[in-house]
C-alpha positions as YAML, in Angstrom:
chain: A
units: angstrom
residues:
- id: 1
  name: MET
  ca: [96.88, 250.32, -4.89]
- id: 2
  name: GLN
  ca: [94.46, 247.38, -3.71]
- id: 3
  name: GLN
  ca: [90.87, 248.12, -3.70]
- id: 4
  name: ALA
  ca: [89.32, 247.06, -0.43]
- id: 5
  name: LEU
  ca: [85.72, 247.91, 0.13]
- id: 6
  name: ASP
  ca: [85.44, 247.71, 3.67]
- id: 7
  name: TYR
  ca: [82.47, 249.87, 4.29]
- id: 8
  name: ASP
  ca: [80.82, 247.52, 1.55]
- id: 9
  name: PRO
  ca: [78.91, 250.11, -1.48]
- id: 10
  name: GLU
  ca: [76.49, 247.03, -1.71]
- id: 11
  name: PRO
  ca: [73.81, 246.44, -4.23]
- id: 12
  name: ALA
  ca: [69.55, 245.88, -2.97]
- id: 13
  name: SER
  ca: [70.10, 242.80, -4.06]
- id: 14
  name: CYS
  ca: [73.11, 240.18, -4.28]
- id: 15
  name: ALA
  ca: [72.86, 237.21, -6.48]
- id: 16
  name: VAL
  ca: [74.57, 234.24, -5.69]
- id: 17
  name: GLU
  ca: [76.00, 231.56, -7.82]
- id: 18
  name: SER
  ca: [77.83, 228.50, -7.40]
- id: 19
  name: GLY
  ca: [79.02, 230.31, -4.30]
- id: 20
  name: ALA
  ca: [80.24, 233.33, -5.67]
- id: 21
  name: VAL
  ca: [78.58, 236.75, -5.32]
- id: 22
  name: SER
  ca: [77.51, 239.31, -8.31]
- id: 23
  name: VAL
  ca: [76.71, 242.40, -8.18]
- id: 24
  name: VAL
  ca: [74.59, 244.56, -10.35]
- id: 25
  name: PRO
  ca: [74.31, 248.30, -9.90]
- id: 26
  name: LEU
  ca: [71.75, 249.75, -8.64]
- id: 27
  name: ARG
  ca: [72.81, 253.00, -11.16]
- id: 28
  name: ASP
  ca: [75.60, 253.17, -13.79]
- id: 29
  name: PRO
  ca: [78.67, 254.43, -12.00]
- id: 30
  name: GLN
  ca: [79.98, 256.05, -14.81]
- id: 31
  name: GLN
  ca: [77.46, 258.12, -15.15]
- id: 32
  name: MET
  ca: [77.43, 258.97, -11.93]
- id: 33
  name: LEU
  ca: [80.98, 260.07, -12.27]
- id: 34
  name: GLU
  ca: [80.50, 262.51, -14.93]
- id: 35
  name: ARG
  ca: [77.37, 264.00, -13.33]
- id: 36
  name: THR
  ca: [79.32, 264.63, -9.86]
- id: 37
  name: LEU
  ca: [82.69, 266.16, -12.17]
- id: 38
  name: ALA
  ca: [80.20, 268.23, -14.01]
- id: 39
  name: ASP
  ca: [78.74, 269.66, -10.43]
- id: 40
  name: ARG
  ca: [82.61, 270.54, -8.74]
- id: 41
  name: PRO
  ca: [82.94, 273.70, -7.95]
- id: 42
  name: ALA
  ca: [85.51, 275.17, -10.84]
- id: 43
  name: ARG
  ca: [89.16, 275.82, -10.02]
- id: 44
  name: ARG
  ca: [89.11, 274.64, -6.68]
- id: 45
  name: ASP
  ca: [91.58, 271.73, -5.20]
- id: 46
  name: LEU
  ca: [89.68, 268.50, -4.82]
- id: 47
  name: TRP
  ca: [88.87, 267.46, -1.42]
- id: 48
  name: ILE
  ca: [87.19, 264.14, -0.47]
- id: 49
  name: PHE
  ca: [85.18, 263.91, 3.25]
- id: 50
  name: GLY
  ca: [86.33, 260.68, 5.11]
- id: 51
  name: TYR
  ca: [83.96, 259.41, 8.36]
- id: 52
  name: ALA
  ca: [84.30, 256.11, 8.74]
- id: 53
  name: SER
  ca: [86.72, 253.66, 6.94]
- id: 54
  name: LEU
  ca: [88.44, 256.46, 4.36]
- id: 55
  name: ILE
  ca: [89.57, 257.62, 8.08]
- id: 56
  name: TRP
  ca: [91.47, 254.16, 9.32]
- id: 57
  name: ARG
  ca: [92.08, 252.82, 5.17]
- id: 58
  name: PRO
  ca: [92.01, 255.83, 2.84]
- id: 59
  name: GLU
  ca: [94.03, 254.24, -0.04]
- id: 60
  name: PHE
  ca: [94.89, 257.42, -1.50]
- id: 61
  name: GLU
  ca: [97.57, 259.57, -1.71]
- id: 62
  name: ALA
  ca: [96.57, 262.84, -0.05]
- id: 63
  name: ALA
  ca: [98.52, 266.37, 0.23]
- id: 64
  name: GLU
  ca: [97.00, 267.61, 3.01]
- id: 65
  name: GLN
  ca: [94.17, 266.50, 5.60]
- id: 66
  name: ARG
  ca: [92.03, 268.28, 8.20]
- id: 67
  name: LEU
  ca: [89.91, 267.40, 11.52]
- id: 68
  name: ALA
  ca: [86.20, 268.76, 9.24]
- id: 69
  name: ARG
  ca: [82.67, 269.17, 10.35]
- id: 70
  name: VAL
  ca: [79.76, 268.90, 7.81]
- id: 71
  name: HIS
  ca: [76.14, 270.07, 8.73]
- id: 72
  name: GLY
  ca: [72.91, 268.50, 7.38]
- id: 73
  name: GLN
  ca: [74.74, 264.57, 7.78]
- id: 74
  name: HIS
  ca: [75.93, 262.54, 10.38]
- id: 75
  name: ARG
  ca: [77.41, 259.07, 10.47]
- id: 76
  name: ALA
  ca: [75.38, 256.16, 11.19]
- id: 77
  name: PHE
  ca: [75.84, 252.89, 11.29]
- id: 78
  name: ARG
  ca: [72.66, 251.67, 9.85]
- id: 79
  name: MET
  ca: [73.73, 250.30, 6.23]
- id: 80
  name: ARG
  ca: [73.39, 246.79, 5.44]
- id: 81
  name: SER
  ca: [76.52, 244.81, 4.05]
- id: 82
  name: ARG
  ca: [75.79, 241.66, 2.24]
- id: 83
  name: ILE
  ca: [79.45, 241.30, 0.71]
- id: 84
  name: ASN
  ca: [82.31, 242.88, 2.71]
- id: 85
  name: ARG
  ca: [81.28, 242.40, 6.47]
- id: 86
  name: GLY
  ca: [78.65, 239.78, 6.08]
- id: 87
  name: THR
  ca: [76.75, 237.71, 3.57]
- id: 88
  name: PRO
  ca: [73.51, 237.73, 1.57]
- id: 89
  name: GLU
  ca: [71.74, 235.02, 3.84]
- id: 90
  name: ARG
  ca: [73.31, 237.06, 6.96]
- id: 91
  name: PRO
  ca: [73.86, 240.78, 6.47]
- id: 92
  name: GLY
  ca: [76.23, 242.72, 8.46]
- id: 93
  name: LEU
  ca: [76.24, 246.53, 8.66]
- id: 94
  name: VAL
  ca: [78.76, 249.19, 7.62]
- id: 95
  name: CYS
  ca: [78.58, 253.12, 8.48]
- id: 96
  name: ALA
  ca: [76.82, 255.52, 6.34]
- id: 97
  name: LEU
  ca: [76.48, 259.43, 5.99]
- id: 98
  name: VAL
  ca: [72.85, 259.91, 6.20]
- id: 99
  name: PRO
  ca: [70.49, 263.13, 6.64]
- id: 100
  name: GLY
  ca: [70.61, 265.03, 9.53]
- id: 101
  name: GLY
  ca: [72.30, 266.16, 12.33]
- id: 102
  name: SER
  ca: [76.70, 266.66, 11.73]
- id: 103
  name: CYS
  ca: [79.64, 264.67, 11.39]
- id: 104
  name: ALA
  ca: [82.72, 264.98, 12.84]
- id: 105
  name: GLY
  ca: [85.58, 263.64, 10.18]
- id: 106
  name: MET
  ca: [88.52, 264.14, 8.16]
- id: 107
  name: VAL
  ca: [88.85, 266.15, 4.78]
- id: 108
  name: TYR
  ca: [91.81, 265.53, 2.44]
- id: 109
  name: ARG
  ca: [92.80, 267.02, -0.24]
- id: 110
  name: LEU
  ca: [94.47, 265.52, -3.29]
- id: 111
  name: GLU
  ca: [97.90, 266.47, -5.19]
- id: 112
  name: PRO
  ca: [96.27, 268.01, -8.52]
- id: 113
  name: SER
  ca: [98.73, 266.24, -10.77]
- id: 114
  name: ARG
  ca: [97.21, 263.23, -8.81]
- id: 115
  name: ALA
  ca: [94.03, 263.94, -8.45]
- id: 116
  name: ASP
  ca: [91.86, 262.45, -11.68]
- id: 117
  name: ALA
  ca: [93.83, 259.24, -10.42]
- id: 118
  name: GLU
  ca: [92.83, 259.05, -7.48]
- id: 119
  name: LEU
  ca: [89.30, 260.09, -7.71]
- id: 120
  name: ARG
  ca: [88.49, 256.89, -10.39]
- id: 121
  name: ARG
  ca: [90.47, 254.30, -7.76]
- id: 122
  name: LEU
  ca: [88.24, 255.91, -5.22]
- id: 123
  name: TRP
  ca: [85.05, 256.13, -7.73]
- id: 124
  name: ASP
  ca: [85.86, 252.62, -8.01]
- id: 125
  name: ARG
  ca: [86.31, 251.48, -4.60]
- id: 126
  name: GLU
  ca: [82.83, 253.29, -3.25]
- id: 127
  name: MET
  ca: [80.59, 253.47, -6.18]
- id: 128
  name: PHE
  ca: [80.68, 250.34, -8.11]
- id: 129
  name: SER
  ca: [77.11, 249.55, -7.45]
- id: 130
  name: GLY
  ca: [76.05, 252.77, -7.66]
- id: 131
  name: VAL
  ca: [74.56, 252.80, -4.37]
- id: 132
  name: TYR
  ca: [75.36, 256.20, -2.61]
- id: 133
  name: ASP
  ca: [74.60, 259.50, -3.72]
- id: 134
  name: PRO
  ca: [77.82, 261.20, -4.29]
- id: 135
  name: LYS
  ca: [77.77, 265.21, -2.85]
- id: 136
  name: TRP
  ca: [79.69, 268.31, -2.63]
- id: 137
  name: LEU
  ca: [79.48, 269.23, 0.68]
- id: 138
  name: GLN
  ca: [80.71, 272.73, 2.29]
- id: 139
  name: CYS
  ca: [83.16, 271.34, 5.41]
- id: 140
  name: GLN
  ca: [84.32, 273.63, 8.13]
- id: 141
  name: THR
  ca: [87.66, 272.70, 9.30]
- id: 142
  name: ALA
  ca: [90.24, 274.93, 11.42]
- id: 143
  name: HIS
  ca: [91.80, 276.92, 8.67]
- id: 144
  name: GLY
  ca: [88.41, 277.59, 6.76]
- id: 145
  name: GLN
  ca: [85.66, 276.24, 4.70]
- id: 146
  name: VAL
  ca: [86.82, 273.23, 2.42]
- id: 147
  name: THR
  ca: [84.24, 272.06, -0.47]
- id: 148
  name: ALA
  ca: [84.61, 268.08, -0.44]
- id: 149
  name: LEU
  ca: [82.96, 265.16, -1.97]
- id: 150
  name: ALA
  ca: [81.36, 262.71, 0.31]
- id: 151
  name: PHE
  ca: [79.63, 259.55, -0.33]
- id: 152
  name: THR
  ca: [76.00, 259.68, 1.49]
- id: 153
  name: LEU
  ca: [72.93, 257.21, 1.51]
- id: 154
  name: SER
  ca: [69.33, 258.51, 1.26]
- id: 155
  name: LYS
  ca: [67.08, 256.97, 3.97]
- id: 156
  name: ARG
  ca: [65.17, 255.85, 1.13]
- id: 157
  name: SER
  ca: [67.92, 253.15, 0.36]
- id: 158
  name: PRO
  ca: [67.12, 249.48, 0.20]
- id: 159
  name: ASN
  ca: [70.63, 249.44, 2.02]
- id: 160
  name: TYR
  ca: [69.57, 251.58, 4.85]
- id: 161
  name: ILE
  ca: [68.12, 249.75, 8.21]
- id: 162
  name: GLY
  ca: [66.67, 252.75, 9.95]
- id: 163
  name: GLU
  ca: [66.45, 252.01, 14.32]
- id: 164
  name: LEU
  ca: [67.44, 248.47, 15.36]
- id: 165
  name: ASP
  ca: [66.88, 247.03, 18.73]
- id: 166
  name: ASP
  ca: [69.90, 246.06, 20.81]
- id: 167
  name: ASP
  ca: [69.18, 242.64, 20.61]
- id: 168
  name: THR
  ca: [69.16, 242.78, 17.11]
- id: 169
  name: LEU
  ca: [72.36, 244.21, 16.50]
- id: 170
  name: ILE
  ca: [74.46, 241.91, 19.19]
- id: 171
  name: GLY
  ca: [73.09, 238.98, 16.65]
- id: 172
  name: ILE
  ca: [74.63, 241.06, 14.10]
- id: 173
  name: LEU
  ca: [78.10, 241.69, 15.47]
- id: 174
  name: ARG
  ca: [78.05, 238.35, 16.92]
- id: 175
  name: HIS
  ca: [77.37, 236.88, 13.53]
- id: 176
  name: ALA
  ca: [77.89, 239.07, 10.44]
- id: 177
  name: ARG
  ca: [81.38, 238.11, 8.48]
- id: 178
  name: GLY
  ca: [82.41, 239.19, 5.42]
- id: 179
  name: ARG
  ca: [85.13, 238.33, 2.66]
- id: 180
  name: PHE
  ca: [86.88, 241.48, 4.52]
- id: 181
  name: GLY
  ca: [86.03, 240.32, 7.97]
- id: 182
  name: SER
  ca: [83.12, 241.00, 10.79]
- id: 183
  name: THR
  ca: [80.63, 243.73, 11.38]
- id: 184
  name: LEU
  ca: [82.01, 243.73, 14.76]
- id: 185
  name: ASP
  ca: [85.98, 243.86, 13.48]
- id: 186
  name: TYR
  ca: [84.49, 247.09, 11.33]
- id: 187
  name: LEU
  ca: [82.86, 248.97, 14.41]
- id: 188
  name: VAL
  ca: [85.36, 248.65, 16.59]
- id: 189
  name: GLU
  ca: [88.07, 249.72, 14.09]
- id: 190
  name: THR
  ca: [85.95, 252.56, 13.27]
- id: 191
  name: ALA
  ca: [85.53, 253.91, 17.17]
- id: 192
  name: ALA
  ca: [89.55, 253.35, 17.62]
- id: 193
  name: CYS
  ca: [90.03, 255.58, 14.54]
- id: 194
  name: LEU
  ca: [87.83, 257.88, 15.51]
- id: 195
  name: ARG
  ca: [89.14, 258.42, 19.54]
- id: 196
  name: ARG
  ca: [92.95, 258.53, 18.18]
- id: 197
  name: CYS
  ca: [91.73, 261.26, 15.91]
- id: 198
  name: GLY
  ca: [89.65, 262.86, 18.72]
- id: 199
  name: ILE
  ca: [86.27, 262.61, 17.20]
- id: 200
  name: ARG
  ca: [83.58, 261.50, 19.60]
- id: 201
  name: ASP
  ca: [80.81, 259.82, 18.59]
- id: 202
  name: LEU
  ca: [78.46, 259.21, 21.35]
- id: 203
  name: ALA
  ca: [76.13, 256.53, 19.00]
- id: 204
  name: ILE
  ca: [79.49, 254.50, 18.23]
- id: 205
  name: GLU
  ca: [80.90, 254.27, 21.55]
- id: 206
  name: ARG
  ca: [77.17, 253.57, 22.72]
- id: 207
  name: GLN
  ca: [77.28, 250.10, 20.34]
- id: 208
  name: VAL
  ca: [80.49, 249.50, 21.23]
- id: 209
  name: ALA
  ca: [79.91, 249.51, 25.16]
- id: 210
  name: LEU
  ca: [76.97, 246.90, 24.31]
- id: 211
  name: ALA
  ca: [79.55, 245.09, 22.41]
- id: 212
  name: GLN
  ca: [81.86, 245.00, 25.30]
- id: 213
  name: ARG
  ca: [79.00, 243.84, 27.59]
- id: 214
  name: ALA
  ca: [77.44, 241.15, 25.57]
- id: 215
  name: GLY
  ca: [81.51, 239.86, 25.65]
- id: 216
  name: LEU
  ca: [81.92, 240.30, 22.39]
- id: 217
  name: THR
  ca: [85.78, 242.73, 22.91]
- id: 218
  name: ALA
  ca: [87.55, 243.51, 25.49]
...
């Protein structure tokens, strides 16, 4: 299974050596995994909450998936990407789950016999730098509430950028490109996937419309 890092969980800083980017974890990912598993609700299925690229490229096998909404967190196109959707010299952007509001997304139930292996693959993808704050969130679905693991980002994180004016955003969309493609491609794919799922995200739609008006996409 390919472990592509489409939304770029990166460290606060990246060192460039001989054309390669070296990554130093902010926190120990293995210790964070152990703490997260220790906090897992007992005797329950393992669910994962996806809000952006985990919807359009989950890279794990799910026994079941449902549309879901979490409260107290929202999807925001405000996380720096210095490797996968940008570079240290010209950072890009990806989505993160940050405090405030609510977020519609998808929950995935992992097959119990494969849950441990799938979670560890997912952890390698999401948490190799330790930048996210993994949390067990209550997710509302049409078939009842489930508790799912989500990868959230603190607004105090050095990778959280806060508000951007439109001209700055257009500059990023026009120029930022990393090893897995451009920031623009990421935004367009996320918007298209949300629409296919029947999820309306007015902020994402406004950003896509802004790119369209700037002639960056059809």
